[in-house]
N, C-alpha and C positions, 0 to 999 in steps of 0.2 A: 738735719735733721728732716723727713720731709714723709708724710705721713695723709693717705690717700681714705679719707674722710667720704660716710656715705651721708649722713647727716652731721647739719650745723646748726647747732643751739647758740642763739647771741644769749647770753645772763650780765650783759654790759648795764650799768649804773646797778645791777642789783647787790647788794651783801650779804655775807653768811648771815641763815643760812641756807641761803634763796637763790645762791647756783647748785645746793648740790639738792637741793629739793626738788628743780625744773628738773635739773639731770635725773634723778631719779624717776618722775614723771615719763620725759621722752626717751626713756631707754626701752621700754614696755611697750614702743610704738617700731621697735628693730625685732630682725629677726638676730640666733645666734650666727657670729660671726662678724656681722657688721659694727663700723667702726663709728663715734660719733664723738664729733669735736666740740669742747663745749671753750665758748669764749668767754672773756669773764677779764675787770677788771678791778675785781678785789682781790688782793693778793693772797688772800686766805686761801683761796683755791691753789695754792701750790704743797699744802698740805693737807685740806680736806680732801681733795681729788682721791689721792692714794688713797687711805686712811680709808675712804668710800667703798674704791671697789676691793680692799682686804676686807672690811666687812659684810660686801656683799656679791662676790667672788665674780666680778671682772674688771677683766685686764687692763690696766692699769697699763698704758700704750707711752706715754710721755711727755712730755711738758715742752713749748717754746715758749717765746719771751723775747714782746717787740711793743719800742717804742712807738705809738701815737699821735706824735706832736706832745706835750708833756706829760701823758699820761700812758702807763703799762698796760699794755692786753699780756694777760697768757692765756693761751692756744692747748687745753689739755685733750689727751687721744685719750678713749675706750673702747674698747670692743668688749660685746656684748657674750658673757661667756656661757649663760643660761637662759 
C-alpha cells in the first residue's frame, strides 16, 4: 500500500502517549484534506492511532510496518478531516 503524505512526523524513540500528543499538535498545522504520515517505533500506535482518529473525526488511512535493522517501524497515515 502506498500513501502520498503531505507532511511527515517523526516520533521514533517516543512512547505512549507522546506519538499521539505530537500528532494532535501537528495536524492543527495542516489544511483539510492533507495527509500526515506518523513514523513510530512504539507498537502501541497500531491501536492508538485508529482510536485517536475515531475520537477526533480525522480519517485513518492505514498502517505500514517495516523492519529497520532490529527495530520495527510503524508508519500511520491520517487525513485531516476537519
